[in-house]
N, C-alpha and C positions, 0 to 999 in steps of 0.2 A: 561601609555603605554598599548597598546592593547595586549591581552594575549590569549593563547589557551591552553587547558588542555592537559597534558600528562597523559593518563589514568592509566598508571602503577604506577607512582610515585606521582601523584597529584601535580607535579611541573608544571610551566607554562613557555611558551616561546613565542617569537614574532610570530604573526600570519602572514600568507601569503595571499595576495589579488591580484587579476588580475589587470593589469595596466589600463584597460579600459573595455568597454562592452565585454561580453563573446560571442564568435562566436561558434555556435554549431548547428547541424541539428535539435536538439530538441528545438531550439529557434523559437517559432511560436506564432501567435496570434489567439485566438479563433474566432474572427470575420472573419478571412481568411479561416477557416476550417468549420464553422458551416453549410454553404450551400453546402458543398462538400461531396462526398462519397468515395473518393480515400483512406480514412483511414479505410474503411470497407473491409472485406474479406467475400465472400459468399461461403459456402460449396457447392462443386459440387457433382454430383452423383458418380464420381470416388473417391472423398475424402471419402464419406460415405461408399462406398463399401470397401475401404481400412480399415477404422475404424472398420467396422463390422467383417471383416476377422481377424483383430488383437484381437478383443474381443473374438471371437471363439477360437483363439489360446490360450489365457490366461485361458479361461475356460476349454479347453482341458488339459492344464497343471495343473489344479486344484490349481491355485495360489490365495492366499488371496490378497486383494487390496494392502496392505503394502509391499508385496513381489514382486510386479511387477516393474521390471527395464526396461530401454529403450530397451534392447535386447529382452525382453519378449513380447514387443508390437511392432512388425515389421510393418512399414508403407512404403513399397517400393515406392509408388507413392506420397502419401501425406507427407511423411517424409521430402523430399527436400523442399516442400512448407513451412513446419513448420520451417525449418532452415532459410529460407528467412524472415519469420515472426519474428523469434527471432532476426535476424540482424536488422530489422526495429525497433523493440522495443529497442534494446541495443545501436544501432549506428545511427538510423534514427530519426524520429520525436518522438519516445518514447512510442508509443502505437499502438495497433491494436484492432479493434472490429470485431469479427468473428460472422457471422449471419447465421441463418437457420438450426441449428442442431435440428433434430426431437426428442426432449426429450420424447414426448409421446409414441414413438415407443419402449422404453426400460424401464425395471424395474429400480428402484432407485439404486439397487446394480450394475446393468450393466452400467448404466449411469455414476456412480461414477468411475468405472474401465476405461471407455473410457476417461473421463476427466483427470483422473490420468495419463493414458497412454500418452495423448497429452502433459501434463505437463512434463513428463519425457523426452520428446524430446526437451524441452526448458532448463531444468536445473535439480536441485535436491531439493526435498521437505524438508522443515525445520519446526520445531515446531512454531506454531503461538501464543501460550499462555502457561500459567502455567499448563494446563492440558495435555500438550504434543501433542496436536492435529496437525497432519500433513494435515488432510483434515478439513478445517474449514466450519462452517455453519453460514451464515449471515441471521439472522432472529430474530424477537422479541421474547425473551424468557420470557418476563414479569417479569424480575428480578429487574427492576428499579421502585422504588416507585414514586408516582405522585409528591411528594415534593423533588425529587432528585435535587442536586445542578445544577444550570444552569447559564449561563452568557448571558446577552442581550447586543448586540453591535449595535449602531445606526450609520450607515454610509450611509445615504440616506433613508434607510428603516430598520425596526427593524428585527433582526434575533436573535433567542434564540438558544444557542449552548449547546449540551449535555456535562455535566461534572459529573464525579463520581470518588471517590478516589480508587475504586476497580473494579466495573463493567465496562467491555469494551464496547465502544459505539456501536459496531456492533450487540450487543444483545438488542438494544433499537430501537425505532422508531424516535429518535431525530436527529437533524441536527448536523453535525460535523464542526470543523474548518478544513480548508485546511491543509493537513498533508501528511506524507509519511508512508509507512510500513517498518518494519525492515528486508528487504530482497532486492534482486536484482530485481526480477519480481514478481508482485502480479497478480494473475488471478482470475476472477470471472466467474462462470457459472450459468446463470439464469434458475432456475427450475420453479419459479412462480414469476411474478411481483406483485407490490402493487396495491391496489385499486386506489390510487391517490398519487401523489408526489413520492419521492424517486429517483429523477433524479440524475444521476452520473455527477459530474462536474469535469473536469480535466483542469489543467493549466500548462504551461511550467514554471518550476522554473527558467529557464534561462532568460525568458522574464521578469519575476517578479523581478529577481535580477537586470537586466539591467535597469528596470524602477526605482527601488529604487536608483540605482547609479545616475540616472539622477535627481530624485526629492530630495532625502534626503541622500546624501553620508555619513552624520554623523550617520544615523540609519543603513546604510549598514554595517558600521564598527561594530556596536553593534551586528549585526547578525553573524558576524565572531568571536565573543567572546563567551565563554561558558555559557550555561544556565543550571540550575539544572533541572533534569527530574525525575519524580516519576517512579518507576518500576511497579506501580499498584499492589503491593504485589506479583509480579512474580520475585523472587529474586534468582539469581545464587548462587552457593556455595561460601561461604566466602565473598560475596558482601554486600554492604549496600542497603537499600531499595530505593536508588536514585543514580544518577550518573550525570556527566556533559558532554555536547557536544555543539558545535556551530551549528547554523542552516545552515550556508553556509561554505563550505570547498573548498579551492583552492589547489588541490592536484594533482601532476603529470601533471600539465597543463590543468586540467579539473575541472569544478565546480560540486561538489557533494553536494546534499542537504540532510539534516537530520532534519526534523522539526516535532515536536510532541507538538503543543501548549496546548492541554488539559492536557497532562502529565506534562508540564512545570507549568501550573497553579495549578495542583494538588500537585506539590512539595512544594507549600507554606503551606501545611498542616503540614509539619515537622518543629517544633519550632526551631530546631537547624540550619535551613537553612536561609539565608538572603531572604528578600522579593524582589520581582521583582522591579527593579528601574523604575522610570518614562520613561526613555529612552527605556528600554527593553519592557515595556508594549506598548509604542508607535510603536516600531519596529514590534512587533508581530501583532498589529492591522493593520499596513500598509500592511503587507504581505497579510492578509486576505481581506483587503479592495480591493487591486489590484486583487487578485484571484477572488473575487466576481463580478468584473467588467465584463460584457458580452463581452467587447472588448478583454479581456484576456482569459476567460475560454471557453471551449467547453462543451456543455450540451448534454447529451444523456440519453434516457430512455431505460434501459435494458429490453428487451423483452424475453419471453420464448424461449430458444434455443440460446441466445446470449452468447458469451464467450469474455470477455475483458481481455487483458493483458497490464500492465503498467510497465514502468521502474521507479522505485522509486528514483533513483539518479538524474533524470532530470525532473520529473513531481511531482506536488502536486495534491491531489485529495480530494474530499469530496462527501457527499451525502446529499440531502435535506431531511427534515422530511417527513414522509409519513403516510398515513392511510391504514389500512389493511382490507381485507375481514373478515367477522365474522367467516366463516367456516375455520377450522384448515387446511384442505387439500388444501385451496386456498391461504393461507397466503404467503406473500413475503418470498422467500427462495432462497438463492444463495449459491453455493459451492465455497470455496476459497482455493487457493493454494498460499503459499509463497515458492518461489524457489530461489536458489542461483546458480550463474554461475561462477565457479572459474576462467575461462578465461576472464571474464568481466574486466572492468577497475580496476586499483589498487585503494584501499581504504585506508584512514588514519588508522594507527594502532589502535587508540582508538576504532574504530568500532569493530574490532576483540576482543579487550579486554573487552568491555562492555557487550558482549553477554554472557560471562561466559563459553562459549564452544570453544572459539578461532575460531569461524566461521565468515563468512561474514554477518551474520544476525541470526535471530531467537531468541527464548526465551528458555533458558536451566535452568530448576529448578531441584535441586538434588532429587533423589528418584522417579522422575516422568518418567514413561515409555512412549515412543512415540507411538501414536495410530492413526488410521485412521477410525474413527467411521462413520457409515452411518446415525447416528442420532445426532441432535444438542446437 
């Protein structure tokens, strides 16, 4: 019998699956979008003037970054556009790429305040890791040794994926599996691009789900059953260093995706947990194989001044490996926001339970103060 975890009691119950292919505005194919630009938004002079005025306002109020709320960052003209962008992310195709912000015109501190202010018009920031960081930094910190664990998958061409039991992948230069982040909307602001590589790949989890339904309905059922997931040593109060969740959830008439393949594979380091079954391995590999198919994913190279927003419940994303510039001040560096939107779609209860804070996402570690550092 297929099962789904009840996070509070560790009991299981029958899973729910859609009766057929899922219909959703976020069901798209990368091949249909790759040559188009209607998923891009270009900042106008009016937008930039509004943002500059909002920055002057918060500086005049002498507010630290973490103190800035939506009301403190007024955007009378650009704000309504951001509401439409949020609607497109949450209810439309699931993503928007904003282009042309003049990052070189601002100090790092002022730029962070502007990016934070934009994010506050979309939702509420939450902690992204065990350090309590509300403002994340996507850059290579050199924390990963050359012999760090990795996995090579061959599905037409060889790809080596980053794996590490503690270090999070965004602090490396390696390639990731297609995955989601633990929030409603994830945002990236590009301060510096890489020397080569580092393409952002996104794919509709709705389209991948429907393709698996067509190809391998037996493996689709496996993806609706719970996987063990490592917390990467970021453990909420009273919790174990791992938890369970399915990759696909049919909840309140919508498909919600929660997929963290690297953390699933890292959970096998706990001797008390069962090993992945052959069917589970095959199911995870099939998701990644379809995601890596250019017919399914959309590829974009984030340029200086780009801001990308993605809906985690309907999209999977990854990044290819990259090479950096040797100069420290030219190295690839992106600011990241994880935001939650309480009025967004209902989520399964176990998502609230597994965060440790009863929220829609984020990482809550006891004794750790939430911070918004300007440095990685």
